[in-house]
Each structure stands twice: as C-alpha cells, then as structure tokens.
C-alpha positions as CSV (number, residue, x, y, z in Angstrom):
1,X,-4.0,-16.1,-40.3
2,X,-4.4,-14.6,-36.9
3,X,-7.9,-14.1,-35.7
4,X,-9.0,-11.3,-33.5
5,X,-10.8,-12.3,-30.3
6,X,-13.0,-9.5,-29.2
7,X,-13.8,-11.4,-26.0
8,X,-10.2,-11.1,-25.0
9,X,-10.1,-7.3,-25.2
10,X,-13.4,-7.0,-23.3
11,X,-12.1,-9.2,-20.5
12,X,-8.9,-7.2,-20.5
13,X,-10.7,-3.9,-20.2
14,X,-12.9,-5.3,-17.4
15,X,-9.9,-6.2,-15.4
16,X,-9.0,-2.5,-15.2
17,X,-10.8,-0.1,-12.8
18,X,-13.5,2.3,-13.8
19,X,-13.0,6.1,-13.8
20,X,-15.1,6.2,-10.6
21,X,-12.7,3.9,-8.8
22,X,-9.6,5.8,-10.0
23,X,-11.2,9.1,-8.8
24,X,-12.1,7.6,-5.4
25,X,-8.5,6.2,-5.1
26,X,-7.0,9.5,-6.1
27,X,-9.1,11.5,-3.6
28,X,-8.4,9.1,-0.8
29,X,-4.7,9.4,-1.6
30,X,-4.9,13.2,-1.4
31,X,-6.7,13.1,1.9
32,X,-4.3,10.5,3.3
33,X,-1.4,12.8,2.3
34,X,-2.9,16.0,3.6
35,X,-3.7,14.7,7.1
36,X,0.0,14.1,8.2
37,X,1.2,17.2,6.4
38,X,-1.4,19.3,8.2
39,X,-0.5,17.7,11.5
40,X,3.2,18.5,11.0
41,X,2.7,22.1,9.6
42,X,0.3,23.1,12.4
43,X,2.2,21.4,15.2
44,X,-0.9,19.4,16.2
45,X,1.1,16.4,17.4
46,X,4.7,15.9,18.5
47,X,7.0,12.9,19.1
48,X,5.6,9.4,19.1
49,X,1.9,10.3,18.4
50,X,3.0,12.2,15.3
51,X,5.1,9.3,14.2
52,X,2.2,6.9,14.7
53,X,-0.1,9.2,12.7
54,X,2.4,9.4,9.8
55,X,3.0,5.6,9.8
56,X,-0.8,4.9,10.0
57,X,-1.5,7.2,7.0
58,X,1.4,5.6,5.1
59,X,-0.1,2.1,5.7
60,X,-3.5,3.3,4.6
61,X,-2.0,5.0,1.6
62,X,-0.3,1.7,0.7
63,X,-3.7,-0.2,1.0
64,X,-5.4,2.4,-1.2
65,X,-2.8,2.1,-3.9
66,X,-3.0,-1.6,-3.9
67,X,-6.8,-1.8,-4.0
68,X,-7.7,1.1,-6.3
69,X,-4.7,1.4,-8.6
70,X,-2.9,-2.0,-8.6
71,X,-6.3,-3.9,-8.6
72,X,-5.1,-6.4,-6.0
73,X,-8.5,-7.9,-5.3
74,X,-9.4,-8.3,-9.0
75,X,-8.6,-11.0,-11.5
76,X,-8.3,-14.7,-11.5
77,X,-5.4,-14.9,-9.1
78,X,-6.6,-12.4,-6.6
79,X,-6.3,-14.8,-3.7
80,X,-2.7,-15.8,-4.6
81,X,-1.8,-12.2,-5.1
82,X,-3.0,-11.3,-1.6
83,X,-1.2,-14.4,-0.1
84,X,2.0,-13.4,-1.9
85,X,1.7,-9.9,-0.6
86,X,1.2,-11.1,3.0
87,X,4.2,-13.4,2.7
88,X,6.3,-10.5,1.4
89,X,5.1,-8.3,4.2
90,X,6.0,-11.0,6.8
91,X,9.5,-11.3,5.4
92,X,9.9,-7.6,5.3
93,X,8.7,-7.1,8.9
94,X,11.0,-10.0,10.0
95,X,14.0,-8.4,8.4
96,X,13.2,-4.9,9.7
97,X,12.4,-6.1,13.2
98,X,15.5,-8.3,13.3
99,X,17.7,-5.4,12.1
100,X,16.3,-3.1,14.8
101,X,16.8,-5.8,17.4
102,X,20.4,-6.4,16.4
103,X,21.2,-2.6,16.3
104,X,19.6,-2.1,19.7
105,X,21.1,-5.0,21.6
106,X,24.5,-5.3,19.9
107,X,26.9,-5.8,22.8
108,X,30.0,-5.6,20.6
109,X,29.5,-2.0,19.6
110,X,29.0,-0.8,23.2
C-alpha cells in the first residue's frame, strides 16, 4: 500500500512563492511595462536612448520573471539553475553577436 508523506507536500508548497512575492513580482512587471510605453507614447526619448530604455526594461522584466515567478534562486539546485541560465545566455549572445557581425561585414553581399 502507498503511504502518504505529508512532509513531501509541505516541502513542495514551500518551494513555491508566497502571495506577497507574486504581488511584488506582478507590480514590478506592470511598472517595467508602463515605463517604456509611457516613453514612446509621450515622445520622451527618440532613437538610440529610446532603444536602450526599452532593452533595459526588457532585461529587468526578464530578471523579475525569473526571480519572482520561476523561482530561479529557490530550491536544491538553485546554483546549477543559475549557472545553466548564464551558459544559455552566453550561447545566445554569441549567436546573436556573430549573426550581426556577419550581416554587417559580409563582403559577398556588397
């Protein structure tokens, strides 16, 4: 017969965030969305500064999602999760930067 382990459900519930952390994450997400929208709608910035603002808010939004909703820093394998994320980001940035470099300096197309 299968036995129920009440300790397992308690540790499973503890690995999820509290209502407070979800509300904080949600409010931060809303603010990080409103800032670039307000900058675009009110013509506060143009060109590269606007692009930098949008990209910065997107990166912060990504971090908020990982920390508050995906619980990246919680659990037994938090260190490995962060290292895997960093490796994935390095690979992604290498591919994107390499693609941009090839598209910019491709002598065959010119």
